[in-house]
N, C-alpha and C positions, 0 to 999 in steps of 0.2 A: 390842324395847327398843317401849316405847308414843310413838307419832307424833310428841309433842315431846320427844324425844331426837331427833329423824330429821332435820324438816324440818318448814318453814312451814306451820300450818293454820289454816282457815275455822272455825266455825262460826255456829250462830243459832240467838237465844233469842225466844222468843213468851210474854211471857203469858199468854196466855189458851187457850193449848196446851204443846202439849210434855210433857216429861217432866224429872224431876233427872237424868239421862244421854242423850245420844244422840249420832247420830256426824256427820260433818260431813266435811270433803274435807281437802288438802292446800292450799296456797296457789295449786301449780303447775297443778292441775285445777280448781282457782278458774278462774283467767285464762285458762287455752287456753280454758275452755268459754264464761266473756263472752266471749273474742277473738273467738270463733264464730257463734256463736249470740245471745249478748245473758243480762243479768242475771236477766231473767224464766224466762226456757227454763233457763238454769244451773240457779236455783232451783226447778222446778219439775223436773227432774231429781232432785235432791238430796233433794226433801222436798216433800209433799203442802200449794202457800204459799199454802191459804185454812184450815188448823188445823194445820199443822205435821209429820202424822204422819209416822214412819219411813217410809222404802222398804222394809223388812225388819224385822221384829220377830219373831225365831223362838227357841224356847226347846227344851231337850231334842237341842241338835243336838250331835256327836259329833268333838272336834279331836284328832288327830293331830299329835303330835309332828318325824314323819320328816319329812313336807312341809308341814309352817306350815301342814296344811288342814282348814276346818272342813266339815262335809259333812252335807247335810241339803235335802229337795226344795225344790225354788223357790229357795232362799235366794241364786242369781245372778240373780233378775229382779230387770233393772233395775241392777244393781251393777258400775260398772264402776272398773277401777285408779285408783289418787288417792283413790278415797273413803274414806271413814275409817268405821272398825266399830269399835264399842263388846262388851267383848266381858268375859263376867261367867260364873265357873264358878260352877253354882246345882244344888243347893245345896253350898259352898264343901269343896274337898275338901283345899284345898292342894298341887295341880299344876299351874296356869296364872298366874298374873298376873294380876288386874284390871287393864284399862284401855281407851285408845285408841289402832287399833290402823292402819297406814294397810295398805290393801287394796293386793297385789300382783300376783295373779292370780286371775283367775276363769273356770270351769268348768262343765260341765256340773250343779247338782244339788252347788258345791263353791266356797269362796271360798278363796284362801290370805293371808293377814298371817306373813309373815317373821320382826315380830318378838318374836313370842310366848313367852317365856321358860316352862319346864317341861314337862312331861311327858303320856302320853295324858291324855282326859279326857273319859268318857262323857255329862256331861252341863253344855252351856254354852250360855249366852243370847247374842244379838247381835244388834244393833240396829243396823242401818247406817241413814243420813239423819237425816230428822226436826230437831226441835228441842228446847233445852232450855225447861225451862217456866220464866222468870224473870233477872232479872240475876245476883242472888243465889248462885244453882245454877251460871250460866254462870261468874261468877268464881271459883266455888271449884271447879271440874270442870274448869278449862288451868290449860296449868303453860308461863310463857312463860321461863321462865330458859335454857333450854338454843338455841329456834329462836321465833323471833317467833310472834304468837296472835292472827288477829282474831276478833270474834265481834259479828257482825250483830244490834240487837234491835230489834223493831216494834214494843213498846211495853210501859208496864210499868204494873201496879196502882196503886191510892192505897194509900199505903205503911201498915205498920202498925208498924215497925223501920228502924233504921237497917241503911245495905247498906255489907257490909264488905270493905274489897279490904284482906288482909290476907294472901292468898298468893298465889305464881303468877306473880308480876311478872314484869318483864324486868330482863335482866341489866346492868347499865353495862359492863362490862369486854367483853361481848360484842355488844354493841349490837342487843339483841334486845327489843322493848315486846308488852306485851296494850294491844290499840288495840280501844275499845269501840265500836260506830259506829251510829247510830239510822240507821232507815230509815224511809217510809213504805209501800211498796208491792213497790218492790226498791231494791238496793242502791245509794249512790249518789244519791236523788234526792233527800235532803233537803242534799247536800255542794252545794258552789259549782258553777253552774251546773246542777244539777238540776232537776228540775220542780218540785219544793217550798219551792227556797233559798230563804230571806226573811234577808237581808242585815242584821246590824245597822245601819244606815242607816235602812234601807225597816224596820222596825220601829219605829225612834224617828220617822221620817215619815208612818207608818201609826199610830202611837200605843198599839196593842199589838201582843201576840205571838200568830203563827198558829201553832196545834198540830200545825197536819198538817207544819209545819216542823220540827219539834221529835221529840225523844219526852219528853213529862212526867212530871218525879220529883218529886209531890205529895206532900209531909208531912202534909196535911189537917192543919196544925194542931194536932198533936199534940205539940210542945212534943220533938221528935226532931233530930239531925241526921242530913240526909240519906244522906252520903254517907263513911264513915271511911276514912280510908289507915290503916295497922299496919304498916310495916316493908315496907312492897312498893314499890319503886322502877321507873322507867320503864312508868308506864302514861297511856295517850292515851284522854279522851274527847273524843267528837264530837258534835253534833246536840241535846242536853239541854236541857231547859228546868229546871232549880233554881227547888224554890217551895214557898211556903206554909210558914214553920217561924215561929216564933220563936226559934229557935236558930241559931248560922250554919248554912251549906247544907254546908259541909263541915266537915271537921277531919284536921289534920293531927296524930293522936296522937306520933307520933315522925317526924325529921327526916326524911322522903322526898325520894329524887331526883329527876329530871326525869320530871315532870308537864306534862302539857299539856292543856288543853283549848280544845279549838277550835267554833268555833259554838255557842257554848254561849249557854243566859240566864240572868239572876241574877233575877227579882223578890217580893217577898211578901217577905223572908227577913231575920233581921239582920244578917247581912252574909257577903258568897259564902263566907268560911272565915275560921277560929283554928288558930294552931302554925304555927313555923316548917317551913320546906320549903326547896330549893333544888336551884336549876337551872329553875324552873317557869312555863312556853309559855302564856298566855292568849293566844288568836289569832282572831280577830273575834267577839268573844262584846259583849253586852248586858248593862247594869245599869240597872234604871229605878228612878224617883225614889220607890218606897216601903221602900226599904231603909231600916232602923231604924237603922243605923249608920255612919262613914265607913266606905266601900265598901270600894276593895281595900287592905289592909290588910297591907303584907309584912316579913317577918323570917326571919332565920334562913340568910339565902345569896341567892341569883338571881332576880330577875323580871321577863320579859320579856312590855312588851306592845304585842301589835301589831295595828292595823286595829279599833281597839276600838272599841265607842261608850257612854257613860254621860249617861243624862238627870237628873242630879242634886237631890237634896231641897237648898235653901237652907242646911242647917246643915251637910252635908256636905265630906268631902274624898272625893276620886274616886282621886286614890292617891299613899297613902303609905308610905313605905320608912324602913324602922326601924330602922338597925345592916343594911341591907343594900342590894345595887348593884343593880343592873338596867337598862332603856332603858323610851320609850314613844315606840313610834313609831307613826307614822299613823292619830293616834286625834282619835275626836269626843268634846268634853265639852261637853255643853252646862247651865249652872247652877252650884249648890254652892257652897261657900265659899269653896274652893282647889282647883284641877283637880291641880296633882301637891306634893306638901309631902318635904321629905326632911329624917329626923330623927336625928341623930347621927354623930360624926366619922368612921368607918369607910365611910358610905353612897357609891357613887359611881354617879351617876345619868347615862344620854342623855334629853334631850329632844329629838327629833327630829321634824319635818314633822307636827308637828298642829294641831289648829285648836281652840280656847277660846272658846266664846259664851256670855257672861252671865252667867261666875262671879263674883262680888260682893265677895269680897277680895284674892285675890292668884291670879293666873295659874298662877305657880311660888312657892314658899316654902321656901327653903331653911334649914334650922336646924341646921346643922354640918358636912353635909356636901359633896363636891363634886358638881355640876352642868355638863354640857355642854349650850347649849340652843340649837339654828339652826333655823331655815327653818319655824317655828312662826309662828302669825295668834293674835294676844292681840286679842279684841274682846270684850272685858269688860265688867262693869256700870259706870256712871257712879261714878266714886272708889273704883276698884280700882286696883290696883297692876300689873303683869305680870310682874316678879322683883321679889322680896322678903326681904330676913336680916332675920332672925324671931329669936330670944331667944341662939342659940346661934350666931350668924353664919354661917359658911361662904361654899364659895369656888364662884367663876363661872370656868371655865376656859377658858371658848368659852363667846359672846351676840352674834350677829353673825344676820344675814340672816332677822329677823322683821318681821311687823308689827305694830305697837299702838298701837291705834285703840279706841278708847269704845265700847259696842253704841248710841248717839245717834250718831255719827261725829264726838264732838269726840277731843284727842289724850289718848292716857291716858297716865298717869304712866309712866314705861317701870319704874325703879325705886325701890327704899327701903328701909332699912335702920333698924334702930336703934341707941341710940346707939354710937358709936365703930367702928361698920362702914365701910366704904369701901362706896359706894351704887355698885349696878351702873349702867351708862351703857346706852344704846341701838346701840351697835356700828355701825362705820362704814357698813355696807351693812343696817342696818333704815331702815325706814319709817315712815311715819306717817301712812297712806290710806284710805281708804273701801274693806273689799274687794269692793264689790258682789258682794255673795251673790247667791244667782240668787232664795230663797225663804225666812228664818230662819225665819220662822212657821210653816211648812211642813217645816223639816228640809233645806232646800235651800243646804248650807255649801259649794257650789261657786264659790269668786271668784271675777270676770268681769274684775278691774283687771287691765291688763296689769304694771303695776307688781309684782303676786305672781307672773302667773304664767310669768314670765320674769324673777323678781327673788332665784330661791333660792342658796342656794351650788352655785358653780358643780361639776360632775365632776370625774372624773378627764380630759375629753376639753376641759376646758374651756365647755360647755356651762353655761347656768342653770339651776334647779331649780327646782318649781313650791315659794311657798310654800303652806304650811298641806297637808289632810290629806288635798282631792282635787282631783286634778288636771285640765286642763285636756278637756270632752267629744269634743273633735277634737283627733284626730292625723293626722298625714303617715303614709298606709300604704305600709309597703315593697312592696309585692307593686305597687300603685299605679304607684311611681316604675319600677319595673325594664320594666313592659311598653313605658311611653313615657317616654324619656329624657330629655324633652324638658319635660316637667310634671308638676308633683308632685300628686296626686291628695291629695285628702282624704275621711275618711272619720267615721260618726257614732263 
C-alpha cells in the first residue's frame, strides 16, 4: 500500500524547480526531525533547499518482492527510515504498482518499502526527496482519503490556467485533510508567529500586502478563476494571496464541505468565491477595497469568519449570508455599505465581538433570517443605523452588550426597520460612547474606553468581556502572580 493508505505524510512543492513526481516523508518523520534539528535542517535532509533536487534519483534499479527491497549502488546515501520513495516500473511491465511508499529499512546499497504490491522487477526508477514542480501537480499527486497530507509550497508562477482541486481531498468521515501551506524559506515562517507573518490588521495598517508573507496566486488579469473546487472535501489553504482576475478568485463547482482558508488575502478580484459550499472556515483573512463585487457571498451551507479584516469599497457589503448560516467573530470591517447582511428566512448568523468602522448604511442588515448580535462596536458613518430590518424583516434573537456610536462621536441610530417590523432596541447593557480608538486613520482599532474594555457580556466565570474585536494591550500575567502572590504583574 502507498503511504497515503498507511499514515500521514508531508510533501514539498516549488514552482521554480522539481518534477511532476517526488518523494516526501511521513508526518512522524517530519515532526521528529523538526523537533530535534529544526525545520531548516529537516528540509536540508529531505531535499536540496535551493532547487528542490531529490536526494536520490535512480533508474534501472532492481526490485525483489520477497523482501520488498530495491537495490542499487548508492541508493541508501542520505536516506532514512520514514522518508517516502516514489517508485515506478520503467518501462511498465505490470510487475509493481507505481506510487509513493514509506521507506521501512535502509542498508548498504538498498532500501526496503514494505507496502509495494507485485512481483520481482528488474527496471525500477526511484526518486527520494525533492519537490513537486507546482501546485497543480502537488494536488494531483497526493491523496488524503485515508490519511491527512500536508503540502508545503514556496512559490507559484504567474497562472495561465486555473488550478483544479478535484481529486485526492480529505475524508469527512475519517477526519482527514489535505493541507496546502505557503512558506517563504522554511515551513511555518508565514504562519502566525513566523518571521514573515503579516496579520490581516497589519495589512490594513500598512496599506499594502507584503508578498514575502504569502504565496502569490496571480491570474495576470487573464480572466480566469484561480482555484476551482469540484468534489473535493476537507481541504485547507494557508498563506496565499488570490490576486488579479476579473473573475471570482475561487469557484465551488460542486457543493464541497469543510474547506478552510487561513491567513489568505484577496485583492483585485471580482469576488473571493462563487458557488455553494458547506462548512467553510475563513480564518484571519484580509480583503481589499479593490474587489469589484459584494465581497463574501455565502450560500449553500454554513460559513464561519474568525479574526478577518476587510477594507471595503463604499458600495459593497463585506459579509452576505444568503439562505445560509454561520458566524462573524472577532472581525474588523472598515468602510463598505453593509458590514453583515442576512437574506432568507432559513439563515441563522451569530455576530460576536467585531468592530465595524465608518460603514455607510447599516452595520447589520437582516433581510429575513435570524441573528444573534453582541459584544460588537458599531462606530458607523454619520446617518447610518446599527441594526436594520430590511425588505423581508427577520428576527434578532439576542442583541445586547454592544456599543453604538457614529464615527464623529454622535450617538448612532441603534435600530431601524421598514414598515410593519418591530425596530431593534439598544439592549439593557449596550452603550453609546466614544470607543477612544488608538488611531483610526492608521488602522488602530483598539478601544481604550473602560466602558468597552470591561463592558462585554460576562463569561461563565461572571467576568465581563471586551466589546469589539481587539482586546486590551496589557494583561495580568499568571506567571507574575505565581512568583509573588502579593503583587499582580503586568506585561505588554
